[in-house]
Backbone bond lengths (Angstrom), bond angles and torsions (degrees), N, CA, C in turn:
res aa  C-N    CA-C-N  psi(-1)  N-CA   C-N-CA  omega(-1)  CA-C   N-CA-C  phi
1 X - - - 1.436 - - 1.540 109.87 -
2 X 1.289 117.69 136.56 1.453 120.55 -175.93 1.521 110.13 -74.34
3 X 1.308 113.80 140.61 1.489 119.68 -178.54 1.515 108.12 -76.09
4 X 1.278 114.18 118.01 1.489 119.61 -179.80 1.558 108.88 -113.53
5 X 1.340 113.33 134.71 1.449 120.80 176.90 1.528 113.12 -81.28
6 X 1.353 114.97 137.05 1.398 119.45 177.21 1.532 110.58 -74.90
7 X 1.336 117.36 161.47 1.468 118.40 178.16 1.498 111.67 -61.67
8 X 1.389 114.22 -30.56 1.503 119.02 178.47 1.521 110.20 -65.05
9 X 1.307 114.95 -43.33 1.506 121.28 177.86 1.482 112.16 -59.94
10 X 1.379 114.03 -44.79 1.489 117.88 178.33 1.504 111.85 -64.46
11 X 1.358 116.78 -40.17 1.443 121.32 177.12 1.523 111.94 -59.52
12 X 1.363 115.96 -43.85 1.422 120.25 179.52 1.510 113.44 -62.29
13 X 1.400 114.25 -40.08 1.471 117.26 177.88 1.548 110.25 -65.96
14 X 1.347 114.41 -41.16 1.512 117.39 177.20 1.482 112.01 -57.53
15 X 1.369 116.79 -43.38 1.445 121.79 -179.84 1.519 110.41 -65.13
16 X 1.322 118.40 -40.53 1.395 123.72 177.47 1.536 111.71 -62.63
17 X 1.341 113.57 -40.50 1.427 119.14 177.80 1.518 113.20 -68.16
18 X 1.362 113.81 -36.61 1.425 118.33 173.69 1.500 114.09 -63.01
19 X 1.372 116.61 -39.59 1.424 122.24 177.51 1.522 112.70 -61.20
20 X 1.319 114.02 -41.78 1.454 120.61 179.04 1.537 109.65 -65.51
21 X 1.362 118.03 -45.52 1.453 119.13 176.81 1.493 113.03 -61.17
22 X 1.321 119.20 -38.49 1.430 123.20 178.08 1.572 111.25 -67.31
23 X 1.305 112.31 -44.16 1.485 116.80 -179.13 1.520 112.15 -62.99
24 X 1.358 117.15 -30.31 1.417 121.23 -175.57 1.560 111.57 -86.95
25 X 1.361 115.71 -5.76 1.463 118.02 173.66 1.542 111.35 128.03
26 X 1.271 117.81 19.92 1.439 119.21 175.93 1.528 117.08 -61.56
27 X 1.328 115.29 -20.36 1.452 122.60 177.50 1.510 112.75 -93.78
28 X 1.338 118.07 -2.64 1.440 121.09 -171.25 1.524 112.03 -55.75
29 X 1.306 118.09 -41.69 1.473 120.19 -179.69 1.528 109.73 -63.39
30 X 1.375 117.49 -49.14 1.475 117.99 -178.65 1.539 111.90 -69.39
31 X 1.254 117.68 -34.66 1.460 121.00 179.96 1.521 108.82 -67.77
32 X 1.290 118.27 -46.85 1.495 121.00 -178.26 1.509 110.75 -64.67
33 X 1.333 117.78 -34.10 1.456 122.12 -178.99 1.538 110.64 -69.99
34 X 1.309 119.86 -21.05 1.440 121.50 -174.65 1.513 109.93 -101.52
35 X 1.242 125.88 -6.73 1.433 128.09 -173.22 1.548 110.26 -82.97
36 X 1.274 117.08 62.21 1.482 120.90 173.51 1.476 107.95 -111.02
37 X 1.275 118.97 167.00 1.504 122.06 -176.65 1.526 112.25 -59.88
38 X 1.286 118.15 -38.81 1.506 118.98 177.83 1.476 113.05 -65.32
39 X 1.330 119.44 -39.37 1.419 121.42 176.18 1.506 110.57 -66.52
40 X 1.337 117.75 -50.12 1.515 119.44 177.89 1.502 110.05 -55.48
41 X 1.298 121.81 -41.63 1.486 122.71 -175.85 1.516 107.35 -68.40
42 X 1.336 118.96 -42.23 1.453 120.44 -179.99 1.531 112.04 -66.43
43 X 1.293 117.51 -38.91 1.432 120.92 177.32 1.530 111.78 -69.40
44 X 1.289 120.94 -44.30 1.471 120.91 -179.96 1.482 113.51 -71.89
45 X 1.318 118.81 -26.03 1.481 123.38 178.26 1.588 111.66 -83.70
46 X 1.315 117.34 -9.10 1.477 120.88 179.19 1.506 112.58 84.59
47 X 1.318 119.24 15.89 1.489 121.37 178.10 1.521 110.75 -78.48
48 X 1.338 118.00 -23.55 1.397 122.46 178.98 1.527 111.07 -133.33
49 X 1.342 117.84 158.15 1.434 119.43 -179.54 1.505 111.06 -155.93
50 X 1.253 118.87 168.69 1.486 125.38 179.79 1.544 108.05 -83.36
51 X 1.333 112.23 131.67 1.491 118.39 -179.26 1.567 107.17 -102.80
52 X 1.336 111.91 157.96 1.461 120.16 179.82 1.563 112.83 -59.23
53 X 1.330 112.70 -29.40 1.497 114.44 -175.62 1.526 112.73 -85.98
54 X 1.326 119.01 11.01 1.413 121.81 174.50 1.478 116.67 93.23
55 X 1.324 113.96 0.59 1.464 117.54 -176.68 1.551 110.15 -113.79
56 X 1.328 115.73 165.61 1.400 122.45 175.85 1.517 111.43 -81.22
57 X 1.260 117.77 136.85 1.513 122.72 -179.86 1.484 111.48 -118.81
58 X 1.299 115.43 157.66 1.487 121.72 175.11 1.480 110.53 -100.28
59 X 1.317 117.06 130.82 1.399 122.18 -177.70 1.563 106.08 -101.88
60 X 1.275 118.24 113.39 1.494 119.66 -177.75 1.521 108.53 99.73
61 X 1.344 113.39 -160.25 1.426 123.67 179.15 1.477 110.72 -90.96
62 X 1.332 118.03 123.44 1.450 122.87 -176.15 1.514 115.03 -84.05
63 X 1.288 114.74 147.24 1.521 117.18 166.36 1.510 107.50 -82.66
64 X 1.279 117.22 166.32 1.503 119.67 179.37 1.546 111.28 -63.58
65 X 1.355 114.44 -34.05 1.481 119.39 179.90 1.514 111.32 -69.75
66 X 1.316 115.51 -41.37 1.482 121.40 178.31 1.564 109.05 -63.98
67 X 1.280 116.95 -46.45 1.483 122.60 178.43 1.501 109.09 -56.56
68 X 1.313 119.45 -47.77 1.423 122.36 -178.63 1.516 110.61 -59.17
69 X 1.368 115.38 -45.48 1.443 118.50 -178.37 1.490 113.15 -63.12
70 X 1.340 117.17 -43.99 1.454 121.64 -178.71 1.507 107.50 -65.93
71 X 1.322 122.05 -42.04 1.439 123.97 179.74 1.543 110.14 -59.48
72 X 1.348 114.87 -43.62 1.467 119.47 -178.89 1.496 112.35 -64.53
73 X 1.370 115.54 -42.23 1.459 117.59 177.41 1.506 111.96 -64.29
74 X 1.329 115.57 -41.62 1.491 118.30 -176.27 1.510 110.44 -70.32
75 X 1.296 122.29 -32.17 1.458 124.48 173.57 1.538 108.39 -60.86
76 X 1.325 115.69 -47.58 1.473 119.27 179.50 1.524 110.10 -62.82
77 X 1.274 120.92 -42.41 1.507 124.66 178.40 1.553 107.70 -59.84
78 X 1.287 114.03 -49.95 1.508 115.59 -177.90 1.497 112.08 -57.09
79 X 1.343 117.72 -39.57 1.438 118.54 179.23 1.505 114.41 -65.53
80 X 1.348 114.52 -40.90 1.532 120.42 173.47 1.555 108.39 -63.41
81 X 1.270 119.66 -45.32 1.464 121.72 -174.50 1.564 107.35 -63.57
82 X 1.346 116.53 -43.03 1.519 118.42 -178.02 1.549 108.97 -62.42
83 X 1.279 117.47 -43.91 1.470 120.01 -178.26 1.502 109.52 -66.33
84 X 1.317 120.30 -46.66 1.450 124.66 -177.03 1.556 110.42 -68.99
85 X 1.352 116.59 -35.56 1.478 119.79 -178.79 1.522 107.63 -63.78
86 X 1.292 115.02 -45.30 1.488 120.03 -178.01 1.551 108.53 -59.51
87 X 1.321 117.91 -46.24 1.451 122.54 -179.38 1.560 108.73 -64.96
88 X 1.270 122.39 -29.39 1.424 125.21 -176.46 1.575 111.42 -94.60
89 X 1.365 116.24 2.15 1.408 120.31 -176.29 1.537 113.70 54.38
90 X 1.313 114.88 40.03 1.488 126.05 174.97 1.489 113.34 -119.80
91 X 1.291 116.90 162.53 1.478 120.22 177.32 1.507 106.39 -78.87
92 X 1.340 115.18 159.52 1.429 123.03 176.93 1.556 109.56 -57.06
93 X 1.321 115.69 -43.94 1.443 120.26 -178.67 1.511 113.60 -64.55
94 X 1.342 117.15 -40.29 1.477 120.11 176.83 1.514 112.05 -64.45
95 X 1.349 112.85 -44.33 1.481 118.53 179.74 1.582 110.51 -62.21
96 X 1.355 116.21 -44.63 1.433 122.42 179.70 1.524 111.45 -60.32
97 X 1.366 115.51 -43.52 1.430 119.49 178.23 1.496 112.76 -60.98
98 X 1.323 116.07 -45.79 1.457 121.57 175.40 1.562 111.85 -57.75
99 X 1.326 115.19 -42.67 1.440 121.26 177.84 1.548 109.33 -62.27
100 X 1.323 117.07 -42.73 1.509 122.89 179.65 1.540 109.04 -60.38
101 X 1.368 115.15 -46.53 1.443 119.22 177.53 1.503 112.68 -56.71
102 X 1.299 117.41 -45.43 1.481 121.86 -176.47 1.552 107.79 -71.28
103 X 1.330 118.32 -42.74 1.478 120.85 -177.47 1.540 110.10 -63.64
104 X 1.324 116.70 -38.37 1.461 121.02 177.22 1.522 110.97 -67.07
105 X 1.305 116.65 -41.29 1.505 122.84 177.08 1.490 110.28 -60.47
106 X 1.362 119.38 -29.75 1.438 122.92 -177.28 1.475 114.17 -90.64
107 X 1.392 119.77 0.23 1.402 119.56 176.27 1.544 110.79 -66.07
108 X 1.253 117.24 157.90 1.426 124.24 179.26 1.555 111.63 -115.21
109 X 1.296 115.21 156.64 1.503 114.65 -178.50 1.579 111.75 -51.15
110 X 1.365 111.75 137.52 1.418 118.33 -175.62 1.483 115.54 100.99
111 X 1.347 118.55 -26.72 1.403 124.22 -178.95 1.506 113.55 -82.12
112 X 1.357 119.32 155.15 1.445 123.00 -177.01 1.506 107.92 -96.43
113 X 1.330 112.56 149.29 1.442 122.20 172.10 1.491 110.78 -150.74
114 X 1.301 115.66 160.64 1.472 123.94 -179.24 1.496 108.92 -90.63
115 X 1.311 119.82 122.09 1.470 126.19 176.96 1.526 106.79 -76.75
116 X 1.337 115.28 164.31 1.468 121.33 -179.87 1.575 111.63 -56.18
117 X 1.302 116.47 -30.32 1.492 119.67 -178.23 1.537 111.64 -82.92
118 X 1.305 116.36 -0.86 1.498 119.59 175.25 1.564 112.32 98.33
119 X 1.343 117.17 -9.46 1.469 116.86 -176.15 1.537 108.46 -82.81
120 X 1.336 113.73 156.52 1.474 118.94 175.06 1.489 108.56 -86.84
121 X 1.367 114.81 133.36 1.414 122.74 179.88 1.519 109.25 -123.25
122 X 1.336 115.79 153.00 1.445 119.86 174.49 1.521 107.38 -99.36
123 X 1.293 118.67 128.41 1.446 122.77 -176.46 1.519 106.70 -67.50
124 X 1.356 115.08 135.60 1.444 122.03 171.16 1.485 109.46 -109.02
125 X 1.306 119.84 -166.32 1.458 120.70 179.53 1.525 108.85 -75.13
126 X 1.350 120.05 -11.71 1.446 121.30 176.07 1.527 108.86 -79.86
127 X 1.302 115.18 162.31 1.462 119.74 175.24 1.498 111.17 -63.34
128 X 1.392 119.06 143.62 1.413 118.45 179.58 1.550 111.51 -71.21
129 X 1.375 114.38 161.13 1.443 121.39 177.28 1.579 105.95 -64.78
130 X 1.344 114.23 136.39 1.438 116.25 -179.64 1.556 109.68 -115.71
131 X 1.366 112.25 150.50 1.437 116.98 173.49 1.507 109.67 -77.48
132 X 1.294 115.76 144.77 1.557 120.45 179.51 1.467 112.33 -60.60
133 X 1.331 120.89 -21.26 1.466 123.68 179.07 1.544 114.05 -81.27
134 X 1.344 115.75 -8.65 1.425 118.40 -175.23 1.562 108.69 -69.15
135 X 1.358 117.17 138.29 1.428 120.54 179.24 1.528 113.79 -71.86
């Protein structure tokens, strides 16, 4: 009998492929687009943080300017994710989750990130809490 892969196996391979693409620079376009002084200031002050879904989130009450900046960054991220997901034969949501896992893993002490339970956490020197779905 021919060895057939289950859809779950195919999905895991796609997620793994997405993780490799992200690790090699799949986020470079989105990351470079967001590295302006306003973004850096908002990130270092804890006004924004990385979310589990791969997008940037606002911690607390946003100003109109902060909301516009986050919306712009997330639109750019979504465009990159859509392109890379198609190339990796993954869904946009799978690719974005993988991106979120990697972005959270790359946070540094003092930066905010979203924990698997949805709460905002401040990164310490310890590894951040990871979602069980992270590759």
